[in-house]
KEMI-492364 format. One record per residue (C-alpha): residue number from 1; residue in one letter; x, y, z. Coordinates in Angstrom, 1 decimal, padded with zeros to 4 digits, always signed. Layout:
! KEMI-492364
{pt NUM; A; {X; Y; Z}}
...
END
This chain:
! KEMI-492364
{pt 1; M; {-007.5; +010.5; +001.9}}
{pt 2; P; {-004.1; +013.3; +002.2}}
{pt 3; R; {-003.1; +014.5; +005.8}}
{pt 4; I; {-005.2; +017.6; +007.6}}
{pt 5; V; {-004.1; +019.8; +010.1}}
{pt 6; N; {-007.0; +022.9; +009.8}}
{pt 7; V; {-009.5; +019.9; +010.8}}
{pt 8; D; {-012.6; +023.3; +012.0}}
{pt 9; Q; {-012.2; +024.4; +008.1}}
{pt 10; S; {-012.3; +020.7; +006.2}}
{pt 11; Q; {-015.2; +019.6; +008.1}}
{pt 12; A; {-016.5; +022.8; +007.0}}
{pt 13; W; {-015.5; +022.8; +003.5}}
{pt 14; N; {-016.1; +020.1; +003.2}}
{pt 15; G; {-019.7; +020.1; +004.3}}
{pt 16; Y; {-023.0; +023.0; +003.7}}
{pt 17; E; {-020.3; +025.6; +003.3}}
{pt 18; G; {-017.8; +023.3; +000.4}}
{pt 19; E; {-021.5; +022.2; -001.7}}
{pt 20; H; {-022.9; +025.4; -001.2}}
{pt 21; W; {-019.7; +027.1; -002.6}}
{pt 22; A; {-019.8; +024.4; -005.8}}
{pt 23; R; {-023.1; +024.0; -005.7}}
{pt 24; N; {-023.6; +027.6; -006.7}}
{pt 25; Q; {-020.1; +028.2; -008.5}}
{pt 26; D; {-021.2; +030.5; -011.1}}
{pt 27; R; {-023.6; +032.5; -008.6}}
{pt 28; W; {-019.8; +033.1; -006.4}}
{pt 29; D; {-017.8; +033.6; -009.3}}
{pt 30; A; {-020.0; +036.1; -010.5}}
{pt 31; V; {-019.9; +037.7; -006.7}}
{pt 32; N; {-016.5; +037.8; -006.6}}
{pt 33; A; {-015.3; +038.7; -010.7}}
{pt 34; G; {-014.6; +042.4; -010.3}}
{pt 35; F; {-011.4; +041.3; -008.4}}
{pt 36; D; {-010.5; +038.9; -011.2}}
{pt 37; Q; {-008.3; +040.9; -013.2}}
{pt 38; P; {-006.9; +042.8; -010.4}}
{pt 39; L; {-005.1; +040.2; -008.8}}
{pt 40; L; {-004.3; +038.8; -012.3}}
{pt 41; D; {-002.9; +041.5; -012.5}}
{pt 42; A; {-000.4; +042.1; -010.1}}
{pt 43; A; {+001.0; +038.4; -011.0}}
{pt 44; A; {+002.3; +039.2; -013.7}}
{pt 45; I; {+002.0; +035.5; -015.4}}
{pt 46; R; {+003.7; +035.0; -018.2}}
{pt 47; P; {+003.8; +032.0; -020.9}}
{pt 48; G; {+006.0; +029.3; -019.4}}
{pt 49; E; {+005.3; +029.8; -015.7}}
{pt 50; R; {+003.8; +027.6; -013.1}}
{pt 51; V; {+001.1; +029.3; -011.3}}
{pt 52; L; {+000.4; +027.2; -008.0}}
{pt 53; D; {-003.2; +028.6; -006.5}}
{pt 54; V; {-005.0; +028.5; -003.5}}
{pt 55; G; {-007.8; +028.0; -002.1}}
{pt 56; C; {-008.7; +027.8; -005.6}}
{pt 57; G; {-012.3; +026.5; -005.2}}
{pt 58; A; {-013.8; +025.7; -008.1}}
{pt 59; G; {-011.3; +026.6; -009.8}}
{pt 60; T; {-012.2; +029.8; -012.6}}
{pt 61; T; {-008.8; +031.3; -011.0}}
{pt 62; T; {-006.7; +028.3; -011.6}}
{pt 63; R; {-008.3; +028.3; -015.2}}
{pt 64; L; {-007.5; +031.7; -015.5}}
{pt 65; A; {-004.2; +032.4; -014.3}}
{pt 66; A; {-003.6; +029.1; -016.8}}
{pt 67; R; {-004.4; +030.8; -019.3}}
{pt 68; R; {-002.0; +032.8; -019.1}}
{pt 69; A; {+000.3; +030.8; -018.6}}
{pt 70; G; {-000.4; +029.0; -021.9}}
{pt 71; P; {+000.6; +026.2; -023.9}}
{pt 72; D; {+004.1; +025.8; -022.2}}
{pt 73; G; {+003.5; +026.9; -018.4}}
{pt 74; R; {+001.0; +025.1; -015.6}}
{pt 75; A; {-001.5; +026.0; -012.8}}
{pt 76; L; {-002.3; +023.9; -010.1}}
{pt 77; G; {-005.2; +024.9; -008.1}}
{pt 78; V; {-005.0; +023.5; -004.1}}
{pt 79; D; {-008.3; +023.0; -002.3}}
{pt 80; L; {-009.2; +021.5; +001.0}}
{pt 81; S; {-012.7; +021.3; -000.1}}
{pt 82; G; {-013.6; +018.1; -001.8}}
{pt 83; P; {-017.2; +019.3; -003.4}}
{pt 84; M; {-015.5; +022.2; -005.0}}
{pt 85; L; {-012.9; +020.3; -006.6}}
{pt 86; A; {-015.0; +017.8; -008.3}}
{pt 87; R; {-016.6; +021.0; -009.5}}
{pt 88; A; {-013.6; +022.3; -010.5}}
{pt 89; E; {-012.6; +019.6; -012.1}}
{pt 90; E; {-015.9; +018.5; -014.0}}
{pt 91; T; {-015.9; +022.6; -015.0}}
{pt 92; T; {-012.4; +022.4; -016.5}}
{pt 93; R; {-013.7; +018.9; -018.2}}
{pt 94; E; {-016.9; +021.0; -019.6}}
{pt 95; E; {-013.8; +023.9; -021.1}}
{pt 96; T; {-012.1; +021.1; -023.1}}
{pt 97; T; {-014.8; +019.8; -024.5}}
{pt 98; Q; {-015.7; +023.8; -025.7}}
{pt 99; E; {-012.8; +024.4; -026.3}}
{pt 100; G; {-010.5; +021.8; -027.3}}
{pt 101; A; {-007.2; +024.3; -024.7}}
{pt 102; T; {-007.4; +022.1; -021.9}}
{pt 103; R; {-005.0; +019.4; -020.7}}
{pt 104; L; {-006.9; +018.3; -016.7}}
{pt 105; G; {-004.1; +017.1; -015.4}}
{pt 106; S; {-003.7; +014.4; -011.7}}
{pt 107; T; {-005.1; +014.6; -009.0}}
{pt 108; R; {-004.0; +013.0; -006.0}}
{pt 109; E; {-007.8; +011.4; -006.1}}
{pt 110; G; {-007.8; +010.0; -009.7}}
{pt 111; T; {-006.1; +011.3; -013.4}}
{pt 112; T; {-007.5; +012.8; -016.1}}
{pt 113; R; {-006.0; +014.5; -019.0}}
{pt 114; Q; {-006.6; +015.5; -022.5}}
{pt 115; K; {-004.6; +016.8; -025.5}}
{pt 116; G; {-004.6; +020.2; -025.5}}
{pt 117; A; {-002.8; +024.0; -025.1}}
{pt 118; V; {-003.6; +024.3; -021.7}}
{pt 119; D; {-002.0; +022.5; -017.9}}
{pt 120; I; {-004.0; +022.4; -015.4}}
{pt 121; G; {-004.4; +020.5; -012.0}}
{pt 122; F; {-005.6; +019.9; -008.7}}
{pt 123; E; {-005.3; +018.4; -005.6}}
{pt 124; R; {-006.7; +018.3; -002.5}}
{pt 125; G; {-004.7; +019.3; +000.7}}
{pt 126; D; {-004.8; +021.6; +004.2}}
{pt 127; A; {-001.8; +024.5; +002.5}}
{pt 128; Q; {-000.1; +025.2; +005.4}}
{pt 129; I; {+001.3; +020.9; +005.2}}
{pt 130; H; {+000.3; +020.0; +001.9}}
{pt 131; P; {+004.0; +018.3; -000.1}}
{pt 132; F; {+004.7; +020.9; -002.6}}
{pt 133; P; {+008.3; +020.2; -004.4}}
{pt 134; N; {+010.8; +023.1; -003.6}}
{pt 135; G; {+010.9; +025.6; -005.6}}
{pt 136; A; {+008.4; +024.9; -008.3}}
{pt 137; F; {+006.6; +027.4; -008.9}}
{pt 138; D; {+006.7; +031.2; -010.0}}
{pt 139; V; {+004.1; +032.0; -008.7}}
{pt 140; A; {+001.6; +031.8; -005.9}}
{pt 141; I; {-001.8; +033.2; -006.1}}
{pt 142; S; {-005.2; +033.1; -004.8}}
{pt 143; R; {-008.6; +035.2; -004.5}}
{pt 144; F; {-010.0; +035.2; -000.7}}
{pt 145; G; {-008.9; +031.6; +000.0}}
{pt 146; V; {-005.8; +032.7; +002.2}}
{pt 147; M; {-007.2; +033.9; +004.9}}
{pt 148; F; {-008.6; +030.2; +007.2}}
{pt 149; F; {-005.6; +029.2; +007.9}}
{pt 150; A; {-005.3; +027.4; +011.7}}
{pt 151; D; {-001.0; +028.5; +011.3}}
{pt 152; P; {-001.3; +031.4; +008.7}}
{pt 153; V; {+002.9; +032.1; +009.1}}
{pt 154; A; {+003.2; +027.5; +009.0}}
{pt 155; A; {+000.7; +028.4; +006.8}}
{pt 156; F; {+002.6; +030.6; +004.2}}
{pt 157; A; {+005.9; +029.5; +004.8}}
{pt 158; N; {+005.0; +026.6; +002.6}}
{pt 159; V; {+003.7; +028.1; +000.3}}
{pt 160; R; {+006.9; +030.2; +000.2}}
{pt 161; R; {+009.4; +027.3; +000.0}}
{pt 162; A; {+006.7; +025.7; -003.7}}
{pt 163; L; {+008.1; +029.0; -004.6}}
{pt 164; R; {+011.5; +029.8; -007.1}}
{pt 165; P; {+014.0; +032.3; -005.8}}
{pt 166; G; {+012.6; +034.9; -006.9}}
{pt 167; G; {+009.1; +033.8; -007.4}}
{pt 168; R; {+006.1; +035.8; -006.4}}
{pt 169; L; {+002.4; +036.1; -004.5}}
{pt 170; A; {-000.5; +038.4; -005.1}}
{pt 171; F; {-003.8; +037.7; -003.1}}
{pt 172; V; {-006.8; +038.8; -002.4}}
{pt 173; C; {-007.6; +039.0; +001.4}}
{pt 174; A; {-011.0; +040.8; +002.8}}
{pt 175; A; {-010.2; +044.6; +004.0}}
{pt 176; E; {-012.5; +045.9; +006.8}}
{pt 177; P; {-015.9; +044.5; +007.5}}
{pt 178; E; {-018.0; +047.6; +007.4}}
{pt 179; G; {-016.7; +048.4; +003.8}}
{pt 180; N; {-018.9; +045.7; +001.7}}
{pt 181; D; {-022.0; +046.2; +001.1}}
{pt 182; W; {-023.4; +042.8; +001.7}}
{pt 183; L; {-022.1; +042.4; +005.0}}
{pt 184; R; {-023.7; +045.9; +006.5}}
{pt 185; A; {-027.3; +044.9; +004.7}}
{pt 186; V; {-027.2; +041.0; +006.9}}
{pt 187; A; {-025.8; +043.3; +009.7}}
{pt 188; G; {-029.3; +045.4; +009.9}}
{pt 189; L; {-030.6; +041.6; +010.6}}
{pt 190; R; {-029.9; +042.5; +014.1}}
{pt 191; G; {-032.9; +042.4; +015.6}}
{pt 192; I; {-034.4; +039.5; +013.3}}
{pt 193; L; {-031.2; +037.2; +013.3}}
{pt 194; P; {-029.1; +036.4; +015.8}}
{pt 195; V; {-026.4; +038.3; +014.4}}
{pt 196; G; {-024.3; +039.5; +017.1}}
{pt 197; D; {-020.4; +041.4; +016.2}}
{pt 198; F; {-020.8; +040.2; +012.4}}
{pt 199; A; {-019.9; +042.9; +010.2}}
{pt 200; A; {-019.6; +044.6; +013.2}}
{pt 201; P; {-016.5; +047.9; +012.6}}
{pt 202; G; {-012.7; +046.8; +013.7}}
{pt 203; E; {-014.1; +042.9; +013.2}}
{pt 204; R; {-010.8; +041.8; +012.3}}
{pt 205; D; {-008.3; +039.9; +014.8}}
{pt 206; A; {-006.0; +036.9; +013.3}}
{pt 207; S; {-006.5; +035.9; +016.8}}
{pt 208; R; {-009.4; +035.2; +017.2}}
{pt 209; G; {-008.0; +032.0; +014.7}}
{pt 210; P; {-009.9; +031.6; +010.7}}
{pt 211; G; {-011.6; +033.3; +009.4}}
{pt 212; M; {-013.0; +035.7; +007.1}}
{pt 213; F; {-011.5; +038.7; +008.2}}
{pt 214; S; {-008.4; +037.6; +009.9}}
{pt 215; L; {-005.8; +039.3; +007.4}}
{pt 216; A; {-008.6; +042.2; +007.2}}
{pt 217; D; {-005.4; +044.1; +009.6}}
{pt 218; P; {-002.6; +045.8; +007.0}}
{pt 219; D; {+000.3; +046.0; +009.9}}
{pt 220; A; {-000.7; +042.4; +011.3}}
{pt 221; T; {-000.9; +040.9; +007.8}}
{pt 222; R; {+002.3; +042.8; +006.8}}
{pt 223; G; {+004.2; +041.0; +010.1}}
{pt 224; V; {+002.5; +037.0; +009.0}}
{pt 225; L; {+004.5; +037.3; +005.8}}
{pt 226; S; {+007.8; +039.0; +006.2}}
{pt 227; G; {+007.8; +035.7; +009.4}}
{pt 228; A; {+007.0; +033.8; +006.8}}
{pt 229; G; {+009.8; +035.0; +004.8}}
{pt 230; F; {+008.3; +036.9; +002.1}}
{pt 231; A; {+010.0; +040.3; +001.3}}
{pt 232; G; {+009.0; +043.1; -000.7}}
{pt 233; I; {+005.4; +042.6; +000.6}}
{pt 234; E; {+003.3; +045.3; -000.6}}
{pt 235; V; {-000.7; +046.0; +000.3}}
{pt 236; R; {-003.1; +048.3; -001.5}}
{pt 237; R; {-006.9; +048.3; -001.0}}
{pt 238; V; {-009.1; +047.0; -003.7}}
{pt 239; E; {-012.3; +047.4; -004.2}}
{pt 240; G; {-015.8; +045.3; -006.8}}
{pt 241; Y; {-019.0; +045.6; -007.8}}
{pt 242; G; {-020.6; +042.4; -007.8}}
{pt 243; L; {-024.0; +040.5; -009.4}}
{pt 244; W; {-025.6; +039.1; -005.7}}
{pt 245; G; {-029.3; +038.3; -007.6}}
{pt 246; R; {-031.3; +038.9; -010.4}}
{pt 247; D; {-033.8; +041.0; -008.0}}
{pt 248; A; {-034.0; +042.0; -004.3}}
{pt 249; G; {-035.6; +038.5; -003.9}}
{pt 250; D; {-033.3; +036.0; -005.3}}
{pt 251; A; {-030.1; +038.3; -003.5}}
{pt 252; A; {-032.1; +037.9; +000.1}}
{pt 253; A; {-032.9; +034.2; -000.2}}
{pt 254; F; {-029.0; +033.5; -001.9}}
{pt 255; L; {-027.4; +035.3; +000.4}}
{pt 256; L; {-029.3; +033.6; +003.7}}
{pt 257; D; {-029.2; +029.8; +002.4}}
{pt 258; S; {-025.4; +030.9; +002.0}}
{pt 259; G; {-023.0; +029.2; +004.5}}
{pt 260; P; {-022.3; +032.4; +007.5}}
{pt 261; G; {-026.8; +033.0; +006.2}}
{pt 262; R; {-027.5; +029.0; +007.5}}
{pt 263; H; {-025.6; +029.5; +010.8}}
{pt 264; L; {-027.9; +032.6; +011.8}}
{pt 265; T; {-031.2; +030.9; +010.4}}
{pt 266; E; {-031.1; +027.5; +011.7}}
{pt 267; Q; {-031.9; +029.4; +014.8}}
{pt 268; V; {-034.6; +030.3; +014.5}}
{pt 269; E; {-037.5; +029.6; +014.0}}
{pt 270; G; {-039.8; +029.1; +010.8}}
{pt 271; E; {-041.9; +032.7; +011.1}}
{pt 272; V; {-038.9; +034.6; +011.6}}
{pt 273; R; {-036.5; +033.1; +008.3}}
{pt 274; E; {-040.0; +034.4; +006.8}}
{pt 275; L; {-039.2; +037.9; +008.1}}
{pt 276; A; {-035.1; +038.4; +007.7}}
{pt 277; H; {-035.8; +037.7; +003.9}}
{pt 278; R; {-038.8; +040.5; +004.0}}
{pt 279; T; {-036.6; +042.2; +005.7}}
{pt 280; L; {-033.5; +041.8; +003.4}}
{pt 281; T; {-035.2; +042.0; +000.7}}
{pt 282; N; {-036.4; +045.7; +001.1}}
{pt 283; T; {-033.1; +046.7; +002.0}}
{pt 284; L; {-031.3; +044.8; -000.5}}
{pt 285; R; {-033.9; +047.3; -002.9}}
{pt 286; A; {-031.6; +049.5; -002.2}}
{pt 287; Y; {-029.5; +047.7; -004.8}}
{pt 288; E; {-031.0; +047.1; -007.7}}
{pt 289; R; {-030.3; +047.9; -011.1}}
{pt 290; T; {-031.7; +047.6; -014.5}}
{pt 291; G; {-029.8; +047.2; -017.5}}
{pt 292; D; {-030.8; +050.3; -018.9}}
{pt 293; G; {-030.8; +052.5; -015.6}}
{pt 294; A; {-027.3; +051.1; -014.2}}
{pt 295; A; {-023.6; +053.2; -015.4}}
{pt 296; D; {-022.4; +049.8; -017.0}}
{pt 297; G; {-025.8; +048.5; -018.7}}
{pt 298; K; {-026.4; +045.3; -016.6}}
{pt 299; G; {-028.7; +044.4; -014.3}}
{pt 300; G; {-029.2; +042.4; -010.6}}
{pt 301; V; {-028.6; +043.3; -007.8}}
{pt 302; R; {-025.0; +044.2; -007.5}}
{pt 303; M; {-023.0; +045.5; -004.4}}
{pt 304; R; {-019.3; +046.5; -003.5}}
{pt 305; S; {-016.9; +044.4; -002.0}}
{pt 306; V; {-013.6; +045.8; -000.6}}
{pt 307; G; {-010.5; +043.4; +000.0}}
{pt 308; F; {-006.7; +043.7; +000.3}}
{pt 309; L; {-003.9; +043.3; -002.7}}
{pt 310; I; {-001.0; +042.2; -001.2}}
{pt 311; T; {+002.2; +041.2; -003.3}}
{pt 312; A; {+005.6; +039.8; -002.2}}
{pt 313; H; {+007.8; +037.5; -003.0}}
{pt 314; N; {+009.8; +034.9; -002.5}}
{pt 315; P; {+013.8; +036.4; -001.3}}
{pt 316; G; {+016.3; +035.8; -003.8}}
{pt 317; E; {+018.6; +036.0; -007.4}}
{pt 318; A; {+015.3; +037.7; -008.9}}
{pt 319; P; {+012.8; +040.7; -008.5}}
{pt 320; C; {+009.0; +041.2; -007.8}}
{pt 321; P; {+008.0; +042.3; -011.5}}
{pt 322; L; {+005.3; +043.9; -009.9}}
{pt 323; A; {+003.5; +047.1; -011.2}}
{pt 324; K; {+002.0; +049.7; -008.7}}
{pt 325; T; {-001.3; +050.3; -010.3}}
{pt 326; S; {-002.5; +052.0; -007.2}}
{pt 327; P; {-001.3; +053.1; -003.6}}
{pt 328; T; {-000.6; +051.5; -000.7}}
{pt 329; V; {-002.0; +051.4; +001.7}}
END
């Protein structure tokens, strides 16, 4: 069992929250897929490079990074969540069987290895204190996995030490809550569920501790990364449209069954939960798309999420090779 200092988040992601994400990996990937391409392009992963995926969850971005690194590279995913890492290994094994092109590496809790072209490993650990080898990686990435550190400066400093001189950092974190369609929809349940200031404008204070919007203040995040020793910090606002369900009722059930949704519905009686589902379903009808009517030819409930794409590098001999794809914030 690895040493963990981020105890509260470990309990959450090894409890219902992590189990929900593991069970619904495909659905969460569909929600967040719009951020994959911008993240990987910003990371500029080259063949043969070693990639660290922080807060890798069920391993989708780890596998995508490994493909870019190719047969001479490697990708290691690290996460607090046992359930999500188990799903990551299971999915990687399935892809190994289907493609014959993955070499699943060892973890701290077991070893599975097959010959193939892409080298992927997963380890359970707390990125704040995990004993990464110094300078072992060329690039570190994360898709919404770095907002939950107990001590963000210490965690990012530990990640920086794992990077070689000139090694790059690229991650996506949540931006302002009011820019997210799904959060505004859930906030509309105020008066039915004990929503409080959930998704309220301005909810982006890192002093509140780990949380979805702990890095939503660009200036504060620059300070965190500078304090951790990173240089060349750039912040760009990005957005993506995710698929939340096949229709409004399905998307409402999915949202209310997620960790934050379940926290709200557990505090009310069954009839109130049913009212919340009906109300949220009606709200989400505005986001339903049919295959023929949608601009991209895709149906389902599609909502916008906003984030910051943040890049930096570990000061050293090599510059950070990041192309500017959109204005910085």
